[in-house]
TORKOL-4160 file (C-alpha; in steps of 0.2 Angstrom, whole numbers, padded with zeros to 4 digits, m for minus):
108
<pt num="1" X="m0079" Y="m0127" Z="m0047"/>
<pt num="2" X="m0071" Y="m0122" Z="m0065"/>
<pt num="3" X="m0055" Y="m0124" Z="m0070"/>
<pt num="4" X="m0051" Y="m0105" Z="m0072"/>
<pt num="5" X="m0056" Y="m0103" Z="m0055"/>
<pt num="6" X="m0043" Y="m0116" Z="m0049"/>
<pt num="7" X="m0030" Y="m0108" Z="m0060"/>
<pt num="8" X="m0034" Y="m0090" Z="m0051"/>
<pt num="9" X="m0033" Y="m0099" Z="m0034"/>
<pt num="10" X="m0017" Y="m0107" Z="m0037"/>
<pt num="11" X="m0010" Y="m0092" Z="m0044"/>
<pt num="12" X="m0015" Y="m0083" Z="m0028"/>
<pt num="13" X="m0006" Y="m0097" Z="m0017"/>
<pt num="14" X="0010" Y="m0099" Z="m0027"/>
<pt num="15" X="0017" Y="m0111" Z="m0012"/>
<pt num="16" X="0005" Y="m0125" Z="m0020"/>
<pt num="17" X="0018" Y="m0126" Z="m0034"/>
<pt num="18" X="0032" Y="m0129" Z="m0021"/>
<pt num="19" X="0021" Y="m0146" Z="m0017"/>
<pt num="20" X="0021" Y="m0152" Z="m0033"/>
<pt num="21" X="0037" Y="m0148" Z="m0036"/>
<pt num="22" X="0043" Y="m0158" Z="m0020"/>
<pt num="23" X="0031" Y="m0174" Z="m0027"/>
<pt num="24" X="0020" Y="m0173" Z="m0011"/>
<pt num="25" X="0004" Y="m0170" Z="m0022"/>
<pt num="26" X="0000" Y="m0169" Z="m0040"/>
<pt num="27" X="m0009" Y="m0154" Z="m0048"/>
<pt num="28" X="m0024" Y="m0165" Z="m0052"/>
<pt num="29" X="m0026" Y="m0170" Z="m0034"/>
<pt num="30" X="m0026" Y="m0153" Z="m0031"/>
<pt num="31" X="m0038" Y="m0147" Z="m0042"/>
<pt num="32" X="m0050" Y="m0161" Z="m0036"/>
<pt num="33" X="m0049" Y="m0156" Z="m0016"/>
<pt num="34" X="m0052" Y="m0138" Z="m0024"/>
<pt num="35" X="m0067" Y="m0145" Z="m0032"/>
<pt num="36" X="m0074" Y="m0154" Z="m0018"/>
<pt num="37" X="m0071" Y="m0143" Z="m0003"/>
<pt num="38" X="m0069" Y="m0126" Z="m0012"/>
<pt num="39" X="m0056" Y="m0113" Z="m0010"/>
<pt num="40" X="m0061" Y="m0109" Z="0011"/>
<pt num="41" X="m0058" Y="m0125" Z="0019"/>
<pt num="42" X="m0046" Y="m0132" Z="0032"/>
<pt num="43" X="m0039" Y="m0146" Z="0019"/>
<pt num="44" X="m0028" Y="m0131" Z="0012"/>
<pt num="45" X="m0021" Y="m0128" Z="0029"/>
<pt num="46" X="m0007" Y="m0142" Z="0025"/>
<pt num="47" X="m0004" Y="m0134" Z="0008"/>
<pt num="48" X="m0007" Y="m0116" Z="0009"/>
<pt num="49" X="0003" Y="m0104" Z="0022"/>
<pt num="50" X="m0004" Y="m0090" Z="0030"/>
<pt num="51" X="0001" Y="m0073" Z="0027"/>
<pt num="52" X="m0001" Y="m0067" Z="0045"/>
<pt num="53" X="0011" Y="m0079" Z="0052"/>
<pt num="54" X="0025" Y="m0070" Z="0048"/>
<pt num="55" X="0038" Y="m0069" Z="0063"/>
<pt num="56" X="0051" Y="m0058" Z="0069"/>
<pt num="57" X="0063" Y="m0073" Z="0064"/>
<pt num="58" X="0056" Y="m0071" Z="0046"/>
<pt num="59" X="0060" Y="m0053" Z="0045"/>
<pt num="60" X="0078" Y="m0055" Z="0053"/>
<pt num="61" X="0081" Y="m0067" Z="0038"/>
<pt num="62" X="0075" Y="m0054" Z="0025"/>
<pt num="63" X="0084" Y="m0040" Z="0032"/>
<pt num="64" X="0100" Y="m0050" Z="0033"/>
<pt num="65" X="0098" Y="m0054" Z="0015"/>
<pt num="66" X="0097" Y="m0036" Z="0009"/>
<pt num="67" X="0113" Y="m0030" Z="0002"/>
<pt num="68" X="0115" Y="m0014" Z="0009"/>
<pt num="69" X="0130" Y="m0007" Z="m0005"/>
<pt num="70" X="0116" Y="m0010" Z="m0018"/>
<pt num="71" X="0102" Y="m0003" Z="m0008"/>
<pt num="72" X="0112" Y="0013" Z="m0004"/>
<pt num="73" X="0117" Y="0015" Z="m0023"/>
<pt num="74" X="0098" Y="0014" Z="m0029"/>
<pt num="75" X="0094" Y="0028" Z="m0017"/>
<pt num="76" X="0106" Y="0039" Z="m0023"/>
<pt num="77" X="0102" Y="0035" Z="m0040"/>
<pt num="78" X="0084" Y="0039" Z="m0036"/>
<pt num="79" X="0089" Y="0055" Z="m0028"/>
<pt num="80" X="0100" Y="0060" Z="m0042"/>
<pt num="81" X="0084" Y="0056" Z="m0054"/>
<pt num="82" X="0073" Y="0067" Z="m0042"/>
<pt num="83" X="0087" Y="0081" Z="m0045"/>
<pt num="84" X="0086" Y="0081" Z="m0063"/>
<pt num="85" X="0068" Y="0081" Z="m0065"/>
<pt num="86" X="0066" Y="0095" Z="m0052"/>
<pt num="87" X="0079" Y="0106" Z="m0066"/>
<pt num="88" X="0068" Y="0101" Z="m0081"/>
<pt num="89" X="0061" Y="0117" Z="m0088"/>
<pt num="90" X="0042" Y="0113" Z="m0084"/>
<pt num="91" X="0039" Y="0132" Z="m0081"/>
<pt num="92" X="0040" Y="0142" Z="m0066"/>
<pt num="93" X="0027" Y="0140" Z="m0051"/>
<pt num="94" X="0028" Y="0159" Z="m0049"/>
<pt num="95" X="0024" Y="0162" Z="m0066"/>
<pt num="96" X="0008" Y="0151" Z="m0073"/>
<pt num="97" X="0011" Y="0148" Z="m0092"/>
<pt num="98" X="0000" Y="0161" Z="m0103"/>
<pt num="99" X="m0004" Y="0156" Z="m0120"/>
<pt num="100" X="0003" Y="0168" Z="m0133"/>
<pt num="101" X="m0008" Y="0174" Z="m0146"/>
<pt num="102" X="m0008" Y="0165" Z="m0162"/>
<pt num="103" X="m0004" Y="0179" Z="m0173"/>
<pt num="104" X="0010" Y="0186" Z="m0161"/>
<pt num="105" X="0024" Y="0178" Z="m0171"/>
<pt num="106" X="0040" Y="0185" Z="m0170"/>
<pt num="107" X="0038" Y="0202" Z="m0160"/>
<pt num="108" X="0046" Y="0197" Z="m0145"/>
């Protein structure tokens, strides 16, 4: 396996960095495991958390961390922005754009 493919693998699994920062394993050891076993082996179960194992407890904890006031302000700002965009003069849907004649200068 190449170093580039290991970098891509490690980039797809940022939890590997947590194990290295905690001193549980080194990047060299992780690379050696990758080189020997590849990326689809049960050896990674110890280091990689499956994204399919999201429980109700995790969802509730994430919802608790949401600041409702800032979320509401964000929605209000988005609504204002949409309103401003709708008011921009892009022409009317009822009246399609009809280009003027090139030689029709100041007669209107």
